[in-house]
N, C-alpha and C positions, 0 to 999 in steps of 0.2 A: 489554420485548422479550426473547425467549428466544434463546439462542445455542447452537449445537452445541458441546459441550465437548470434542469430539475435535480434535486438532491438525490444522490445515490448512496446506498449503504455499503460501506467498506468494513470488512471484518479482518482482524489481525489475530493470529494465534501463534504463540511461541512454540517452536518445535525443537527437538533434541538432535535429530539427524537430518541431513540435507541429501535428498535423493540426487543422484548423479545427473539425471536428465532435467533437473529444475532450471528455470530461468531465474537467476538471482540478480536483483538490483540492489546496489549499495546506496545507503542514505545520500552520500555526496553526489550521486549520479541523478537523483530525482530533481524535478523542477520545484521551484519555490512553493507552489500550492500544496504539493504532496509532502514536502519537507515540513511545512507548518502543521500538517495534519498528524504526522507520526507520533508526537508526544501524547496526544489525546488517545490515539489508537492503542498505543502501548499500555496506557493506564486503564482505558475503558474496554478495549477489545473490539467495539463496534461504534462507528460514528457515521453521520450523514455528511457527505462532502459534495462540493460543486463538481461540475463536469470536467474542469481542467485537472483537478487532483485525481479524480476517478480515472481519467484517460491515462495518466502517468502510471497508476497502479496496475492497469490492465496489461501492461507490457511485462509484468513480473509474476512468477509463481511464488517467489519468496523475496523478502526484503531483509537485508542485513542492517540492523540498527544497533541496539545494544546487545542483541542476540539475533538469531535467525527467526523470522516470523513467516508463516504461511499467510497469504493475503488473498481475499476474494472480494470481488465487486459485484453488487447486485443492483 
């Protein structure tokens, strides 16, 4: 699979309630590039990532890490 090598902005926002129709990815299901990015996202809210990490996050509406987080890739 090919990835865009340009940096892409990923935003993480902690949420209280999980909508039933959400696609939830759990931390342990993510590939290594995405796993390595989550601590910075949880602390900073927004980081620029490479294409491999961004592609993994695109499959999710929410990520279960220490809490549930809404995720967006731009």
